[in-house]
N, C-alpha and C positions, 0 to 999 in steps of 0.2 A: 504494499499500499504505500502511495506516495507521501512524503513528509511535506507539510505546508510551511511557508516562511523560513525555508532552509535554503541557503546558498550552496549549491553542490557544483562541482566542476562539470562542464558539458563539453563534449567533443563533437564537432559537426564534420562527420566523415563525408568527404566531397568527391564527386567525379567531375573532372574538367573535361569539356569536349570543344574541339576546334573543327570548324568546317574547311572545305576546300579553299575558300577565300582566305582564310587565316594561314594555311599551309603555303599557298602561293605567295603571300605577302611577306611572311616571317622566315620561310625557308627552314634551314636546319636549327636555327635559333628559337624555333616555336615553343618548345617545351619549357625551355629556361625562361622564356618571356611570360608564359602562362603562370608558372610558379612564382615569378617576380610579382606579378599582379596580385597573386593570392597572399603573398607574404605581406604586401602593403595593406590589403584588406584584413588579414589576421591581426596585424599590429593595431588597427582601429578597434577591433573587437576585444582587444586586451586593454583598452583604455579604461580607467576606473568610472568614467561617466556613464557607462552602460550598466553598472552596479551589478554585474553578474561575471561569473567566471566562464567565458566562452573561448574555446580553441578551435580555430578553422584548421583542419588537417585535410590533406589530399591523399586519397587511397587509390585513385585510378586516373589514368589520362588516356583519352581517345582522340585521335586525329583522323578525320574523314578525308582521305585522299581522293575518293571517288564519290561524286555527288549522289549516285543512285544507291549508295550504301548507307547513307544518313537519312535524317528526316528531311521532309520538304521544307526549305527555307525560302522565304520571299520577304518583300518589304512590309508585308502585312504583320505587324508585330503579334497581334492577338493570335493569328492563325499559326505563326510560326511557333509560339509558345505551346499552343495545344498539340501541335505535330511533335515537338520535341519531348514534351511530357509523356506522350504516348509511346514514342520510340525509346526513351532512356529506360523505361521500366523493364524491357526485355534483356537489358544488359547488366541488371541489378541482382546479384545472388540473393535469393529470399532470406537466408539465414543471417541474422546479425552478427553472428560469429565468424562469418566468412571474411577473409583478409581483405576482399574487394567489395564487400557490402558497403553501400554509401547511403547517407541520409538525405542527401540532396544533390542535385545534378546541375551544372552551369555550362550553357552553351555560349561560346564566343564566335562572332562573325564579323567580317568587314562590311557586310550588307547594310545598306542605309535603311533602318527600321522607321516605320511609320505608324502612328497612333491613328485614332478615328479622324483627327482634323489636320494634323501637321506631321512633318517628318522630323520633328525635333526630338523624337523619343530615342533614348540611349539604351534603354533596357526594360524588362517587363517580368513581373512574377505575380503568382496569386498570393493572397494575404492569409497567413496563419496556416501554412500547409507543411511545416518542417518534418512531421513524421508521417505524412501521408505518402505512401510509396508511389501513388498514381500522380500526385500533383506537386510534390516537393522539388520544384525545378524553376530556372530562371534563364533568361536570354540577355546577352550583353553585346552591344555594338562597340567593337573595339576602335577607339578613336585615340589610342595612345596610352601612356602609362596612367592617365587619369581614369581609365577604365577600371582601375582598382577601386575607385570611389564609387563608381556605378555599381560594381560588384557588391560592395559593402551595403549600398543602398537597397539593392533588389534582395539581398539576403535579409535586410531589416524587414521587408515586407513578408518574406517567408516566416520570419519570427513574429509575425502579426502587428508590425509597427505600421501605423498609418503615416501619411504625410503630416508634417508638423502644423500645417495650417488647417487640418481637418477638425471637424466639430468635436471629435472625441478628445482633442487636445486643448480645447478651449479651457482656460482657466488653470492649466497645468504648466504651460510653457512660459507665459509672461510675454514680453515684447521682442525678446531675442530670437525669434524663431526661424529666421531666414538664414542662419549661419551654422546649423547643424546638419548631420548626415541625412536626415529624412526631410529636409526642405524640398518643396515641389520642384524648384529650380536649384540644383546643387552648384553653388560657387562660393567663393570667399569663406571656406570652412574655418570655423574656430577651432584650431587644432588643440587649444587648451581644454576644451570641452566639446569634442566632436558629436557626442549623443545628448539630445535634448532631455529634459526631465520627462516628457511625454514618452519618448522612445523607451527610456529606462523603465518607466512604469508599466507600459505595455507589454514589454518582453518578460518582466518579472512577474506580472499577473498571469500571462500566457503559461510560463513554466510552472507557476505555482498551481495552476488549475490542471496540471498533468499532461499537458500537450507536448512536452519535450522529453519524454521518458526514453525515447530511442537514442538520446545523446548522452546517456549516462555511461555507456560501455567505452572503454578506452580502445583506440584502434591498435590492431595488431602489428602492422608493418607500414606506417605512414611513409609517404615520399617526402624526403627532407626538403623544406623550403630554403631558398637562398638566405644566408645570414648577412651577405654584403648589402650596403645600402644601394637602392636601384640607380642613383645618380652616378655611382662609381663604375657601373657596368654600361650606362647609357648617358652619354654627354648631352648637353643641351641642344646640339644639332641633331643628334639621333632622336631626342624626344620629339623635335618639330617634325622630322620625317615620319614617325609613328603617326602623328596627328594629321599632318597636311599633305603627306606624300613625299616621295624620294627627292624631289626638286627643293623641297623647303629647308631653310636653315634658321638658325637663331638669329632674331633681330636684337642687337645690343641696346640696352636702354637702362642706364644707371638707376633710374628712379624706380624701376620695377624689378630690380635684382632680387631673385628668389621668390618674391611675392607673386608675380604673374609672368607666365612663359609667353613671350611674344615671338612669332615666327614669320618668315618671309612668305609672300604669296603674290599672285597677280590679280588685278582687277581692271578690266578695260584696257588691257595691254600695259598697265603701269604696275610697277613693283610696290607692293604695300606691306605693312606689317599687321598681322592678325593674331587673335588670341581666343582660347576658350575659357579663359578666366580661372585657370587652374595654376598653382604654384609650380616652381621647378621641383623636380623630384629630389627627395632627401639624398644628400651625398654628392649633388652636382657641384662642381667646382665654381666658386664665384670670386676667386682672387687667390693671390699667393698664400698658401697655407690656410685657405678658408673653404668652407663648403656650406651648401644650404641645408638647414635642419628646421622643419616645421614652418617653412616660409621665411626664415630669417638667415642672413649670411653670418656665420659664426666661425671662430677660430677652430681648426681641427683640434687644438690642444684641449678643448672642452669636451672631446669626444666621450670621456668618462662619465660626464654629467648626463649625456643622452643615452648611453647604451648599457650603464651599469643597472641590472634589474633591482628594484626595491619591492620586497613583498609586503602586502597590506596586513594590517592587523586591526581587530575590532576595537572600537572605542567603548565608553561606558553606556550603560543602559539609560535611556531617557525617562523622564517622569510618566506615570501612567496618564493616559488620555481620558477624554470624556467617555461615560458610559453610554452604550447604544440604547438602553432603556432606562425609564425612570423607575420601574418596578418590574416584577415578574421574572427577573433573570436576564441581564444584559451582558455585554461583552466590552472590555476595554483593553487597550493595547499600550505596549511600550516598545520603542525601536531603538537600535543601535546602528551606527555607521561604521564602514570600513575605512576609518580615517586616523588610525593610530599606529603607524602612519597609512597615508593614502598610497596604494600601490603605484609604482612608476616604472617606465621604461620596460613594459611587458612583464612586470613582476606579478606574482600570484594575488588574485583577488581573494578576499577573506571567504573561508568556508564555515559552514555551521548556521545556527538559527540567528536570524536577524530581526525577527519580530517575536515577542512573547505576548500572550493574552491570558486573561483570567476573567472569572465571573464577577458581576457587580450587581447592586441593587437587586438582591434575590428575594426581598419581601413580597408578599401578595400584593396584587393590584387590587385596587377598589373594584367592586362589581360594576361591569359595563354592560348592563342588560344581559349578562351571561355570554357575552361574545368572546371568542378566542382572539389572541393577538393576530393570528393569521387572518381571521375573518375581518378584523379592523383594516388590515393592509389591503384585502381585496376591495372592501367597501369604499376605500378612498378613491378608487377609480370610477365609482359611481357618477360622481359629479362632473367628471370630464367626459364620460363616455355617452356617445350616442350609440346606436345599434352597430355592432362590429361587422354587420353585413351591408353597411352603407345606406340602408333605409329601414324605416320602421321605428318603433319607439326605443327609448333608451333602456339599457338593461341594468339589472342588479347582479353584482358579482358575488360569488361564494366559493370558498376554497375547494379544490378538487385533490383528493388523496388517491382514490381507487384507480388503478390502471397507470399511475404515474411511475415511471422507472425510478429505481432506487437512486440513480446518479442525479435525477432531477428533483429530488425531495426538497432541496433548498432554493429552487426557483419558485417565484410567486405564480403558481398554476391556478387559475380561477375559472369557474364555470359560469356561463350566463344562465341565471335561474330560469327554469322552464324550458330549457333546451338541452340538448347533448353536446353542445359546442363549448369548447374550452380553449383558453389562450395563456400564454406566458406573459403576464402583464409586466413583470420585472425579471431581469436575469437572476437576481438575488433577493431573498427575503432579508428583513432587518436582522442583524446579528442578535442571536439569543432567542429566535423563533424556534419552537420545537420542531424537530424533522418531521414528525408524524404523530397522529393522535395516540398511538399505542407505544410510543417511545419517549423516554426522557431525554434523549440526545438532543443537541441543539445545533443550529446552523451558525457557522463562523465563515465569513467571506465566501459564502456559496457552497461551503462543504460541511457535511454532517459530522460532528465530532461528538465523542462520548461524554455524557454528563449523567449525573445521578438525579434521584428524585428531589434531592435538596438544592437542585438548580446550580450545583457547582460543577464546572468542567473538570473532567477527570475523576469525579466521585464514582464509588462502586455502589452507593446506596440505591435501593430499590423499594418499589411500593409492594407491601405484602398484599395478599388476597382481599384484605379489608380496606385497601386503599391507603393505609398508613405508611408514610415514608419511614423506612428502616424498622418497621414493626415485625412482629413474629407470627402474626395470623391468629393471635388469641382473643382479639377483641370482637370478632365477627362469628356469625354462624352461617352455614350453608343452607339455602332454600332451594329445593329442586322438585321437579314434578313432571307429570306427563298429561298429555290430552289425546285420547285415542277415538273419540267419536264427537261429531258436531253436526248440527242441523244446516241446511243451506243458508247462505248469506253470511253476515258477519257475527262472530261469536267470540266472547271474552275468553281468553285462556288464563291470564294472570295480570293483576296491576302490580307493577314493580314500584316500590316506594323511593322517594328521594333519598340519596345517600347510598343506594345500593351500588355495589362495584362488581367487577368481572362478570358482567351479564352475558349469558349465552343462551340463545333460543335456536332450536334446530327443528326443521320440518323435513322429514325424510320422504321423498317422493316415492310412490308405489313402484317398486321394482326398477327403480332408477329412472323412471320416465321423466322427461323435461317438464311435462304439464300433467298433473294427475288431478287437477280440480280443486286443490287445497294451496292456499297462499297466506303467507304471514302478513300482518298489517300492524301499524302502530297508531294509537290514538292518544292525544294529549289530554290533560285534565280538563280543558275548556271544551272538549268534544270535537276539536278539529283534528284532521288526520295528518300525521307526520309521514306516513308511508302507505301507499297502495289503498288509499281510500277512494270512495265513490266508483268502485269497481273498475279503477284504472290501475294497471300494474306497471311496476318498474322492472323490466326484465334483466337489466345489466347490473353488474357490481357497482356500488357507490357507497360514498360516506355521507351521512346525514348529520349536519350540524343543527343542534337544537339546544337553545338556552345554555350555551356553554359546553354542552356535551356532544361528543362525536360518536355516532353509532355506525358500525360498518355492516353493510347488508350485501349479501351474496348476489342478489338478483333473482327474480322468481323463476327464471329459466334454469337455474342450477339444480342438479340432481339432489344436492343437499342445501336446501334453502336455510339460510343462517343469518341471525342478527347477533352482533357482538359489541360490547362496550367495556373498556377497561377502567376509565376514570370514574369517580363517583357521579351519580346521576344528580343533576341539580333539581329537577322536578319529577314527580311521578309520571309513569307512562304505562298505558294499558296495551298489552300485547293481544292481538286478536287473530283469529284464523277466518280467512274467507273461504267458504266451501261453495263450489259451484257444480250443480247438477247431481247425478246419481253415481258419480265415480267413487272409488274406494275412500274410506274414511282417512282422515289426517293421522299422522303419527308425529306428534309433537313433544319434544323435551325441552325443559328450561332449567337453568341453574343460575343463581346469583348469590351474593353474600350481603348480609345486613348486619348492623351492630347488634350485639347480644342483648342490649337493653330493650330492642324492639319486642313488643308484646307478641306472644303467639296469636295467630289469627288475624293479625292486622293486615296481612297481604290479602287483598281482595281476590276471591276465586269465585267463579260462577256456581250458582245453586244447581243441585242435581235435578234433572228433569228426565222425562221418558225419552226425549229426543237426543239428550246428550249425556255424556259421562266424563267426569273429570277426576282422576285419581291422583293424589299427591303421594309420592313415595321417593325414597332415596334411590339414586342412580348409581349403581356400583360397576357397571360394565366398563370394559375398555372402549376407547373411541379413537377416531382418527384425528391426529394433531397435524395442523398444517402451519407452514412457514410463509413469510412474505413472498410474493412473487418476485422473481429475479428480473434482470434487465432483459429488455425486448431485443430479440436478435436483429431487428431492423428499426430504424427511426421512422420509416414511413412504408406505404405499400402493403406488405402482408408479412408479418413477422410472428415469432412464438415466444412465450414466456414459460419458464418452468419454476416449480416450487417443490419443496420437500413435503411429503405426506407420509407420516409415520403413525403406526398403531401404538397407543400407550395405555397403560392401566391407570386407575385413579391416583397413584402415587407418582405418576410420570415416568415409569419404567417401560423399557420396550416390551410389547406384547404381541400375541398372534391371533387373538380371538375376536378381532374386529370383523364386522360383516363386509366381506369383499365387494358385494353388490352396492354398497353404501360409500365406497371409497371415493373421496373427492378427487376431481381431476388433478393431475400434476402438470399438465400442459394446456395452454390456451392460446388462441390467436391474439395478436396485438398490432399496434401500429397500423390501424385500418385507415388512417388518413392518407389520401392520395399523395404520392411524391411530387415535389415541385418539377416543373417541365420547362424546357426552352420554348419560348415563343420567338418565331423567326420573322423578321421584317423582310421587305422586298430588297432585292439586290440593286445597288446603285448602278449608274452607267460605268463602263469600263473607264479606267484612268488613262488608257492610251487608245489610239484608234489602230495602232499596228505594234508589232513587237510584243514585248512581255509587259501586260498591265494587270491591274487587279480590280475586283469589284468589292464593295463593302455592303453590309447590311447589319441592321440593329438586332442584337439578341437581348432578350429579357428573360429573366428566370422568374417564373410565375408560380405562386402557391395555388392550392386547389380552390381558394376563395377569391382569387383574382388579384391579390396583392402582389406588388413587385418585391422580390427578395434579392439580397446580395448574390452576385454570381457564384460565389463558392457554395450556395445552397444546392445548386443543380449539379 
């Protein structure tokens, strides 16, 4: 299981691919050139401003000397990326233990890449795909040594970093957002802090959420990256040739020494100086005994200051922050920084826990009409919410638990009342929200963490069968009974008093039939129905929120119809059976626990009549015990969920005498929401009337309800 808030060393095992245009331009020096680009990018990922330990390592290099053996490459950047992603997968050994297995693939080409509107595109990658074998890939237009910065930028997207001017970064970056690696137009990079606060936050959150687990293994035999500075291998003239062609040379300009590389070119038959606004490569000579470092001309005698690694170490823990809740059990945090000292010159970033958290404000909340904290969060969306379907009246939102995958328990999944539709209204519930109605664990930053019934994170305290935290079960008694006959219509089974805990009502369908004419119903004290009233049945599994209590219902179509609740009931409820037609009589069993002080006979049971019989007796037989449904095998379309179903005796020990025909299903279909699909626009006219041109069309990723989704959802 992944550890949250822990800085762990990550190794990005990389395959470098160069196409025919790269082979023709660079000749025999191609592989060394590619490794030089990666060494510059790797140094950027070693900078402490990224606030993580990231090592770029090369495990494989492929050069495509024959065009037909590689992916289809054109000026259409998006199409080239798709083709390359599809092509690279077949060259990746599936086992992470294989020496040449890679986590991401990078294609380098001299082809001028074009986006939807212009041909200023220097690279392209999908966002947040680093451990996705099908989509962890990027394409780079080689325009000289500055392609190393493009490589680092596109890998940033693979690590889920948006551009620094994106909405997600508003309020994180401040005003200096144009001088970092993830700027929309990369130039004038701040070498003292190449990564913006937003980039550091995004990659940290991405890794914390478990999306970089494939990066935790160390590479077996990585290809060594050059240790020499790139400017010592390629002088200013060679750097100009890489960028503007073999005829180009360096334009001397004392004012821009090291800061901006100017190169010769022609325009209208005249000799001009031109630039792409990138600095001279580190190590480029800039005078007698001097060279460029980080865009500045410095004495070579200062080499030790620039190339001696300084490893980082943690500073002191900060003060505890504000509690996420005012009552009911919240979470507060304390942070520490890798600043004692800050790592420098490729030194190791700190490893270990960088955030600690603890419980706070654990006292009970005042009664809020019996609403749970998750209910309150769903209801907050009522005031903004029109119909989610674009028309019709506004909806009221209520929490959804049944059918939600365990990994999604800490998302705010709410159902529109009166419908079967549900939506994720927030990616994370408020810290301290219980993960589910039958668990004391709580959500912390979108992950479910262990907590006790005392609302303390890490506590082992549990509710006993009486609903007492840390109790021994001695303060309550068990009430149980059966109903084996009922007349047509609604018939009372038992009225369960307020305060009752561990409620379980089971209606065993005749010979396992899905519909045997008998169905459970719940009626409130005021006569209104909470479940299956007015001869209207809920066929699917659901969680019923009522006055602060949550009851889990199996659905009327289950072979073993079941109602369960674990926390104390806030108000009394009457369990009924609805019998329809002349089908076989119901077989209902119920159990619950009440305080021993409750007077015998205070539980209301129906009077004995000719048409019905209600016998109250202890139930001592073994029964099937079920666990929570596991994760769905698919997120959409048609998947399957499994759960453990075991036969247990009344003491909880394994048994073999359960009725096999009544065994609940251990597998069920799930993810019945249609998968998102691509909506294709019309092709544009061809960009050329002859020769090799291209057409473009708009692609939209559409959900089943007609809303537009991010492209990575399709």
